[in-house]
KEKE-3310 file (N, C-alpha, C; in steps of 0.2 Angstrom, whole numbers, plus 5000, padded with zeros to 4 digits):
npx = (4993:4987:4979:4968:4960:4954:4969:4968:4988:5001:5017:5035:5044:5053:5071:5081:5093:5107:5106:5115:5121:5114:5120:5119:5116:5111:5099:5092:5091:5083:5071:5068:5065:5054:5043:5037:5041:5054:5064:5065:5057:5066:5065:5053:5047:5046:5032:5018:5004:4988:4979:4987:4991:4997:4994:4981:4979:4985:4977:4965:4968:4970:4957:4950:4955:4951:4937:4931:4929:4927:4927:4928:4920:4913:4910:4909:4900:4903:4905:4913:4907:4914:4927:4924:4928:4927:4920:4926:4940:4941:4944:4949:4942:4953:4962:4955:4954:4968:4970:4963:4950:4940:4936:4941:4930:4924:4916:4913:4924:4929:4938:4934:4921:4925:4926:4914:4908:4898:4894:4893:4885:4886:4900:4900:4893:4900:4911:4922:4926:4930:4941:4949:4952:4959:4970:4976:4979:4988:4998:5002:5006:5017:5026:5028:5034:5045:5052:5054:5063:5059:5054:5066:5071:5066:5067:5076:5077:5070:5072:5058:5046:5043:5055:5057:5062:5057:5051:5055:5046:5040:5026:5022:5027:5019:5006:5007:5009:4996:4988:4993:5000:5013:5023:5022:5027:5041:5045:5044:5053:5065:5065:5067:5078:5089:5087:5081:5079:5073:5061:5043:5028:5011:5003:5012:5018:5006:5004:5016:5014:5004:5009:5019:5012:5005:5017:5021:5010:5007:5019:5022:5015:5016:5020:5015:5021:5010:5014:5021:5012:5000:4988:4975:4980:4986:4976)
npy = (4979:4979:4992:5002:5013:5021:5017:5020:5068:5074:5074:5072:5075:5062:5061:5066:5057:5057:5049:5035:5032:5017:5002:4993:4980:4980:4986:4977:4967:4974:4975:4962:4958:4966:4959:4955:4944:4940:4932:4932:4943:4956:4964:4972:4969:4972:4973:4984:4995:4992:5003:5014:5031:5036:5026:5027:5040:5038:5028:5035:5045:5037:5032:5044:5047:5036:5033:5045:5047:5056:5055:5044:5029:5033:5030:5016:5009:5011:5007:5002:5002:4999:4993:4984:4987:4988:4996:5007:5008:5004:4990:4979:4965:4957:4960:4955:4942:4939:4940:4930:4931:4930:4918:4911:4912:4923:4921:4923:4918:4905:4912:4925:4923:4920:4933:4937:4939:4935:4939:4952:4962:4961:4964:4977:4983:4982:4989:4984:4972:4978:4985:4975:4968:4978:4980:4967:4968:4979:4973:4963:4971:4978:4968:4963:4975:4975:4963:4966:4976:4989:4995:4997:5008:5019:5035:5041:5050:5052:5057:5065:5062:5074:5081:5085:5083:5068:5063:5048:5038:5027:5028:5034:5025:5013:5018:5021:5008:5002:5009:5006:4994:4984:4979:4989:5000:4996:4995:5008:5015:5008:5013:5027:5028:5021:5021:5035:5042:5034:5029:5029:5020:5025:5019:5014:5026:5033:5024:5026:5039:5039:5032:5041:5052:5047:5044:5057:5064:5057:5058:5066:5060:5051:5034:5018:5002:4990:4977:4976:4977:4972:4967:4959:4943:4936:4924)
npz = (4979:4963:4955:4945:4949:4964:5006:5022:5066:5063:5056:5055:5040:5033:5033:5020:5010:4999:4983:4976:4960:4952:4945:4929:4931:4944:4941:4934:4944:4953:4945:4943:4956:4958:4954:4966:4974:4979:4991:5009:5021:5029:5040:5051:5065:5081:5093:5091:5095:5088:5088:5088:5086:5075:5065:5065:5059:5047:5041:5041:5031:5020:5019:5016:5004:4996:4998:5001:5014:5029:5042:5057:5054:5042:5025:5024:5017:5004:4987:4972:4956:4945:4947:4958:4970:4988:5002:5016:5014:5001:4996:4984:4974:4970:4981:4992:4989:4989:5003:5007:5011:5001:4989:4973:4965:4970:4982:4999:5012:5024:5032:5032:5037:5050:5054:5055:5042:5028:5017:5004:5008:5022:5024:5020:5030:5041:5052:5060:5054:5041:5046:5051:5039:5032:5040:5039:5025:5025:5031:5023:5011:5016:5019:5005:5000:5008:5004:4990:4991:4992:5004:5011:5006:5013:5020:5011:4995:4978:4961:4954:4941:4936:4938:4951:4969:4977:4992:5001:5011:5025:5026:5014:5005:5008:5006:4992:4987:4991:4982:4969:4970:4976:4967:4957:4964:4966:4953:4949:4957:4953:4940:4941:4948:4941:4927:4922:4911:4902:4890:4892:4892:4889:4898:4908:4912:4918:4928:4936:4939:4948:4958:4962:4966:4977:4985:4988:4993:5005:5012:5024:5034:5050:5053:5059:5057:5051:5052:5063:5073:5086:5081:5072:5066:5050:5042)
capx = (4987:4987:4972:4968:4956:4953:4966:4973:4995:5006:5023:5041:5046:5059:5076:5084:5100:5109:5106:5121:5118:5114:5123:5114:5114:5107:5092:5089:5089:5077:5065:5066:5062:5048:5038:5035:5042:5060:5067:5061:5058:5072:5064:5046:5048:5043:5025:5015:4997:4984:4976:4992:4989:5000:4991:4974:4980:4987:4971:4960:4970:4968:4949:4948:4957:4948:4930:4929:4927:4930:4926:4927:4914:4911:4913:4909:4895:4906:4906:4915:4904:4919:4932:4921:4931:4922:4921:4930:4947:4940:4948:4947:4941:4959:4965:4951:4957:4975:4970:4960:4943:4936:4939:4942:4923:4921:4912:4917:4927:4929:4942:4929:4916:4927:4926:4907:4906:4896:4891:4895:4881:4889:4906:4899:4890:4904:4917:4927:4928:4934:4948:4953:4954:4964:4976:4979:4981:4994:5004:5004:5009:5023:5030:5030:5038:5051:5055:5057:5068:5057:5053:5072:5073:5063:5072:5079:5073:5072:5070:5052:5044:5043:5062:5058:5063:5051:5053:5052:5044:5036:5019:5021:5028:5014:5001:5008:5007:4989:4985:4995:5003:5021:5027:5023:5032:5048:5047:5045:5060:5070:5066:5069:5085:5094:5085:5076:5077:5070:5054:5038:5022:5006:5000:5017:5018:5000:5005:5021:5012:4999:5014:5023:5007:5005:5023:5021:5004:5007:5026:5022:5012:5019:5017:5018:5020:5005:5018:5024:5007:4997:4981:4973:4985:4984:4974)
capy = (4978:4983:4994:5009:5018:5020:5015:5021:5068:5078:5071:5076:5072:5058:5065:5064:5056:5056:5042:5033:5029:5010:4999:4990:4973:4982:4988:4970:4964:4977:4973:4955:4958:4970:4954:4954:4937:4938:4932:4933:4950:4956:4969:4970:4965:4974:4975:4991:4994:4994:5009:5019:5037:5036:5021:5030:5045:5035:5025:5040:5048:5032:5032:5050:5047:5031:5033:5051:5047:5062:5054:5037:5026:5035:5026:5009:5006:5013:5001:5005:4997:4997:4989:4980:4988:4988:4999:5013:5008:5002:4984:4976:4958:4954:4961:4951:4935:4938:4940:4924:4933:4928:4913:4913:4914:4929:4919:4924:4911:4904:4917:4931:4921:4921:4940:4939:4941:4930:4942:4959:4967:4960:4967:4984:4985:4980:4993:4980:4968:4982:4987:4969:4966:4983:4978:4961:4970:4983:4969:4960:4976:4979:4962:4963:4980:4973:4958:4969:4981:4996:4998:4999:5015:5025:5040:5044:5053:5050:5063:5063:5063:5082:5083:5088:5078:5064:5059:5041:5037:5021:5030:5035:5018:5009:5021:5019:5000:5002:5012:5003:4987:4984:4979:4995:5004:4994:4997:5016:5016:5006:5018:5034:5027:5018:5023:5040:5045:5028:5031:5026:5019:5029:5015:5014:5033:5034:5020:5029:5046:5037:5030:5047:5056:5044:5045:5064:5066:5054:5058:5069:5056:5046:5028:5012:4997:4985:4971:4977:4979:4966:4966:4952:4940:4933:4917)
capz = (4975:4957:4953:4941:4953:4971:5012:5026:5067:5059:5057:5052:5034:5034:5031:5013:5009:4992:4980:4972:4954:4952:4939:4925:4934:4949:4939:4932:4950:4955:4941:4945:4963:4957:4953:4972:4977:4981:4997:5015:5024:5033:5045:5053:5071:5088:5093:5092:5096:5082:5089:5088:5083:5068:5061:5064:5054:5040:5038:5039:5025:5015:5018:5013:4997:4993:4998:5003:5021:5033:5049:5058:5052:5036:5019:5025:5012:4997:4982:4965:4952:4939:4950:4963:4977:4993:5009:5018:5011:4994:4995:4978:4974:4970:4987:4996:4987:4992:5010:5009:5013:4996:4984:4966:4962:4973:4988:5005:5014:5032:5036:5032:5042:5057:5056:5054:5035:5024:5010:5003:5013:5029:5024:5019:5036:5047:5053:5063:5048:5037:5049:5051:5033:5031:5044:5036:5019:5026:5033:5016:5007:5019:5017:4998:4999:5011:5000:4984:4993:4992:5010:5014:5004:5017:5022:5005:4990:4971:4957:4951:4934:4935:4940:4958:4973:4979:4998:5002:5018:5026:5025:5007:5001:5009:5002:4985:4986:4991:4976:4963:4971:4978:4961:4953:4968:4964:4946:4949:4960:4948:4934:4943:4951:4936:4920:4923:4904:4898:4888:4896:4888:4892:4904:4913:4915:4922:4935:4940:4941:4953:4964:4964:4969:4984:4989:4990:4997:5012:5015:5030:5040:5054:5051:5062:5052:5053:5053:5070:5078:5089:5079:5070:5062:5044:5043)
cpx = (4986:4980:4973:4964:4955:4948:4971:4969:4999:5013:5029:5043:5053:5065:5079:5091:5102:5109:5112:5118:5119:5117:5117:5111:5110:5100:5089:5087:5083:5071:5063:5062:5055:5042:5035:5036:5049:5062:5063:5062:5063:5071:5057:5046:5044:5036:5023:5007:4993:4981:4981:4990:4991:4996:4984:4974:4981:4980:4966:4962:4968:4960:4947:4949:4953:4940:4927:4927:4931:4930:4926:4920:4911:4914:4912:4905:4898:4907:4908:4912:4909:4924:4930:4924:4926:4924:4925:4936:4947:4945:4945:4946:4948:4963:4962:4953:4964:4975:4966:4952:4938:4940:4939:4935:4920:4916:4917:4918:4926:4933:4937:4923:4918:4927:4918:4904:4905:4894:4894:4892:4884:4896:4905:4896:4894:4911:4923:4930:4933:4941:4952:4956:4960:4970:4980:4982:4987:5000:5007:5008:5016:5028:5032:5035:5045:5055:5058:5062:5066:5056:5060:5074:5070:5068:5077:5075:5075:5070:5063:5051:5045:5050:5063:5059:5056:5054:5050:5052:5040:5029:5018:5022:5022:5007:5001:5006:5000:4986:4987:4999:5011:5025:5028:5027:5039:5050:5048:5051:5066:5071:5069:5076:5090:5093:5080:5074:5074:5063:5049:5032:5017:5004:5005:5018:5012:5001:5010:5019:5007:5004:5017:5018:5006:5011:5023:5016:5004:5014:5026:5019:5016:5016:5020:5016:5015:5009:5021:5018:5004:4990:4980:4978:4982:4982:4972)
cpy = (4982:4985:5001:5014:5016:5014:5018:5019:5072:5075:5075:5072:5068:5062:5062:5062:5055:5049:5041:5030:5021:5008:4995:4983:4974:4983:4981:4967:4967:4975:4966:4955:4962:4965:4952:4947:4936:4938:4933:4940:4950:4961:4967:4966:4968:4976:4982:4990:4996:5000:5015:5025:5038:5032:5024:5035:5043:5032:5030:5044:5044:5032:5038:5050:5042:5031:5040:5052:5052:5061:5047:5034:5027:5030:5019:5006:5008:5007:5005:5000:4995:4992:4983:4981:4990:4992:5005:5013:5005:4996:4981:4968:4954:4954:4956:4943:4934:4937:4933:4925:4931:4923:4915:4915:4920:4928:4921:4918:4911:4909:4923:4929:4922:4929:4942:4941:4935:4933:4949:4964:4966:4964:4975:4987:4985:4984:4989:4975:4972:4984:4981:4967:4971:4982:4972:4964:4974:4979:4965:4965:4977:4974:4962:4969:4979:4968:4961:4975:4988:4999:5000:5006:5021:5029:5043:5048:5050:5057:5061:5064:5070:5085:5086:5082:5075:5061:5052:5040:5030:5023:5031:5029:5014:5011:5020:5012:4999:5004:5008:4996:4988:4983:4985:5000:5002:4996:5004:5017:5014:5011:5024:5034:5025:5021:5029:5043:5040:5030:5026:5025:5024:5026:5015:5021:5035:5030:5023:5036:5044:5036:5036:5051:5054:5045:5053:5066:5063:5054:5061:5065:5052:5040:5022:5006:4992:4978:4971:4977:4972:4965:4959:4949:4937:4926:4914)
cpz = (4969:4956:4949:4944:4960:4972:5016:5032:5062:5061:5054:5046:5035:5030:5024:5014:5002:4990:4976:4966:4954:4945:4935:4928:4940:4947:4937:4938:4953:4951:4942:4951:4963:4956:4960:4976:4980:4988:5003:5017:5029:5039:5048:5060:5077:5088:5094:5093:5090:5082:5089:5084:5076:5063:5060:5059:5047:5037:5037:5033:5019:5013:5014:5005:4993:4992:5000:5010:5025:5040:5051:5057:5045:5030:5019:5019:5005:4993:4975:4960:4946:4942:4955:4970:4982:4999:5009:5014:5004:4992:4989:4979:4974:4977:4992:4995:4990:4999:5012:5012:5007:4992:4977:4962:4966:4980:4994:5009:5022:5035:5037:5037:5049:5059:5055:5047:5031:5017:5010:5008:5020:5029:5024:5026:5042:5047:5055:5058:5043:5040:5050:5044:5030:5034:5041:5029:5020:5027:5027:5012:5010:5018:5010:4997:5002:5006:4993:4985:4993:4999:5013:5011:5008:5020:5017:5000:4983:4967:4953:4944:4932:4936:4947:4963:4976:4986:4998:5009:5019:5024:5017:5003:5002:5005:4995:4983:4987:4985:4970:4963:4972:4972:4957:4957:4966:4957:4945:4951:4956:4942:4936:4946:4945:4929:4919:4916:4900:4896:4891:4891:4892:4899:4910:4916:4920:4929:4939:4943:4948:4959:4966:4968:4977:4988:4992:4995:5004:5015:5022:5036:5044:5052:5056:5058:5055:5055:5060:5075:5080:5087:5076:5065:5055:5045:5036)
residu = (UNK:UNK:UNK:UNK:UNK:UNK:UNK:UNK:UNK:UNK:UNK:UNK:UNK:UNK:UNK:UNK:UNK:UNK:UNK:UNK:UNK:UNK:UNK:UNK:UNK:UNK:UNK:UNK:UNK:UNK:UNK:UNK:UNK:UNK:UNK:UNK:UNK:UNK:UNK:UNK:UNK:UNK:UNK:UNK:UNK:UNK:UNK:UNK:UNK:UNK:UNK:UNK:UNK:UNK:UNK:UNK:UNK:UNK:UNK:UNK:UNK:UNK:UNK:UNK:UNK:UNK:UNK:UNK:UNK:UNK:UNK:UNK:UNK:UNK:UNK:UNK:UNK:UNK:UNK:UNK:UNK:UNK:UNK:UNK:UNK:UNK:UNK:UNK:UNK:UNK:UNK:UNK:UNK:UNK:UNK:UNK:UNK:UNK:UNK:UNK:UNK:UNK:UNK:UNK:UNK:UNK:UNK:UNK:UNK:UNK:UNK:UNK:UNK:UNK:UNK:UNK:UNK:UNK:UNK:UNK:UNK:UNK:UNK:UNK:UNK:UNK:UNK:UNK:UNK:UNK:UNK:UNK:UNK:UNK:UNK:UNK:UNK:UNK:UNK:UNK:UNK:UNK:UNK:UNK:UNK:UNK:UNK:UNK:UNK:UNK:UNK:UNK:UNK:UNK:UNK:UNK:UNK:UNK:UNK:UNK:UNK:UNK:UNK:UNK:UNK:UNK:UNK:UNK:UNK:UNK:UNK:UNK:UNK:UNK:UNK:UNK:UNK:UNK:UNK:UNK:UNK:UNK:UNK:UNK:UNK:UNK:UNK:UNK:UNK:UNK:UNK:UNK:UNK:UNK:UNK:UNK:UNK:UNK:UNK:UNK:UNK:UNK:UNK:UNK:UNK:UNK:UNK:UNK:UNK:UNK:UNK:UNK:UNK:UNK:UNK:UNK:UNK:UNK:UNK:UNK:UNK:UNK:UNK:UNK:UNK:UNK:UNK:UNK:UNK:UNK:UNK:UNK:UNK:UNK:UNK)
# end
């Protein structure tokens, strides 16, 4: 989900392994896949519980980052007047359209109605609906990250914009996708892996800095892939 302004134990930082320089053609392939559409996902299988402690910790951290929520149930009524993002996890209109909860005109759909939502007011007042939408969003983000090759990088590191190591973990990658979109995550990884000295526009540097901040800030969290959980399915 691309956006320029604001979702989500103590874990063990995923182990680092050395990166092998990629060739020019690999960079082109990575950039092509960064458009979020290449090939079927190759992982994401065994079921886990939606109430898994790791998932709760991750989503609580996202809620804190997005809406300032510090406890369960807080931030439900948050609304960003600039982006139109709603709720505890600040889901944007584009995200809600991608999930099928809103149509192109911003009207709430039958999918939303099955979760009891027929208006912004309904959504902002429903913790269960926001959790269902967030779970569906995380599942989608994971699938896009898997397709563009980013999720498979978990467990390694890249050199950040500041020259310091940036750990790549499932939690960090998904959190970064929530903030800037799976495509931006793939473009960041391609840049840092293959052409780290290539000049960046101000807009691209800002996007990459946001991705990098999420990768670092969420790296220590355990994470259970929503795509492996037995929660609400995409509809």
